[in-house]
C-alpha positions in Angstrom: 120.9 80.5 -43.9 118.1 82.5 -43.0 116.7 81.4 -39.1 113.3 79.7 -39.5 110.9 80.2 -36.5 109.8 76.9 -35.1 105.7 77.6 -35.0 103.3 74.7 -35.4 102.4 73.7 -38.9 98.7 73.5 -38.6 98.7 77.3 -38.6 96.2 79.5 -40.7 99.1 81.4 -42.0 102.2 79.7 -41.9 104.2 82.8 -44.1 103.0 85.3 -42.0 103.6 83.8 -39.0 107.2 83.9 -40.3 106.9 87.5 -41.4 106.1 88.4 -37.6 109.1 86.4 -36.1 111.1 88.3 -38.2 109.3 91.9 -37.5 109.9 90.9 -33.9 113.9 89.9 -34.2 114.7 93.2 -35.9 112.1 95.3 -33.2 114.3 93.4 -30.6 117.5 93.7 -31.8 117.2 97.8 -32.5 115.8 98.2 -28.8 119.1 96.2 -27.8 121.2 98.2 -29.5 119.5 101.2 -27.9 120.7 99.5 -24.6 124.3 99.7 -26.0 124.4 102.4 -27.6 121.8 104.7 -27.3 120.5 105.0 -30.5 116.8 104.4 -32.0 115.5 104.0 -34.8 112.0 105.2 -35.2 111.3 104.1 -38.4 111.5 100.4 -37.4 108.3 100.8 -34.9 106.2 103.2 -37.7 107.0 100.4 -40.3 106.1 98.0 -37.9 102.8 99.7 -37.2 102.0 100.1 -40.1 102.3 96.6 -41.5 100.8 95.3 -38.2 97.8 97.5 -39.4 97.5 95.9 -42.6 97.9 92.4 -41.1 95.2 93.2 -38.5 92.6 94.7 -41.4 93.5 90.9 -43.0 93.5 88.5 -41.2 92.3 90.2 -37.6 94.1 89.6 -34.6 96.6 87.0 -35.1 95.5 84.5 -33.1 97.6 80.9 -31.9 95.6 79.5 -34.5 96.4 81.8 -37.2 100.4 82.7 -36.5 101.3 80.1 -33.6 102.2 80.6 -30.1 105.6 82.8 -31.6 103.6 84.6 -34.3 100.9 85.5 -31.2 103.5 86.3 -29.5 105.4 88.4 -32.0 102.1 90.5 -33.1 101.6 91.2 -29.6 105.2 92.7 -29.1 105.2 95.0 -32.1 101.6 96.6 -31.0 103.1 96.9 -27.6 105.6 99.2 -29.5 103.0 101.0 -31.4 103.3 103.8 -28.7 102.8 106.1 -31.2 99.2 104.9 -32.3 97.3 104.4 -29.1 93.9 104.2 -30.8 95.7 101.0 -32.9 97.2 99.8 -29.6 93.4 99.9 -28.2 91.7 98.9 -31.1 94.1 95.7 -30.8 93.4 95.2 -27.0 89.6 95.3 -28.1 90.5 92.7 -30.8 92.9 90.3 -28.4 90.3 90.5 -25.8 87.3 88.9 -27.7 89.1 86.2 -28.9 88.9 82.8 -26.1 91.0 82.4 -23.4 92.8 79.5 -25.4 93.7 81.9 -28.9 95.5 84.8 -26.8 98.1 85.0 -24.0 96.3 86.4 -21.2 99.6 88.4 -20.0 99.7 90.2 -23.4 96.2 91.1 -23.0 97.4 92.1 -19.4 100.8 94.5 -20.5 98.6 95.6 -23.6 95.7 97.0 -21.2 98.8 98.5 -18.7 100.5 100.3 -21.9 97.2 101.2 -23.3 96.2 102.8 -19.8 99.7 104.5 -19.6 99.7 105.7 -22.8 96.0 107.2 -22.3 97.7 108.8 -19.0 95.7 106.5 -16.6 97.1 103.9 -13.9 97.7 100.7 -14.9 95.7 98.0 -13.7 98.5 94.6 -13.8 101.9 97.0 -12.4 103.9 95.6 -15.8 105.1 99.3 -17.5 108.0 100.6 -15.3 110.6 103.4 -14.8 113.7 104.1 -13.9 114.6 105.6 -11.3 117.2 106.8 -8.6 119.1 103.1 -9.5 115.5 101.1 -8.9 112.9 99.8 -11.2 109.7 101.4 -10.0 106.1 100.6 -11.4 104.2 103.5 -12.8 101.1 104.4 -11.1 98.5 101.5 -10.7 95.2 101.9 -9.7 93.9 100.6 -6.3 97.5 99.1 -5.7 96.4 97.0 -2.8 94.5 94.7 -5.0 97.3 94.5 -7.6 98.6 91.3 -6.9 94.7 89.7 -7.6 94.5 91.5 -10.3 97.8 89.9 -11.9 97.1 86.6 -10.5 93.7 86.5 -12.9 96.4 87.3 -15.7 98.5 84.4 -15.2 100.8 87.0 -13.6 102.9 86.8 -10.8 102.8 88.7 -7.7 104.2 92.6 -8.1 107.2 92.0 -6.0 108.1 88.9 -8.7 107.7 91.2 -11.4 109.9 94.2 -9.9 112.7 91.0 -9.3 112.1 89.8 -12.8 112.9 93.4 -14.0 115.9 93.1 -11.9 116.6 89.8 -13.5 116.7 91.1 -17.3 117.6 94.6 -17.1 120.2 94.5 -14.0 119.9 97.8 -11.7 119.4 100.8 -13.7 122.0 103.5 -14.2 
């Protein structure tokens, strides 16, 4: 039996919410498999990016009101993983920033902002992007690191130290 995501029945595009959840599930399954056996299916990100472009051109940014919280989170995740199309990531970031705070997660904005900056060879603002180095999770370069925790707090994120701890909780110690 197919899993039906939990989303609000009052969303504008319930079918799209289901589709985004399914796309996100496939994305995450591929990434989990990659951690287990090292395989990576580049066609998944390409297919998801193509579909996200169609969705954004049709309905604009998939906000909470349009596709529910789960659908909006899935849309963000799919764009976060659209690293081969930084221009599209930038477009989506601008669309997300233009929405009212109640429509888009501030944390999602912070994470996509950092991803776009890293993909554009700029230091990140919020310290959400990491590399694995010498058995540790290390934040990629951060602009003005002395004030990163204030910027993180403004977006609803915990401290950078808490973010680093969360990496170990989620992914363990890198090999």
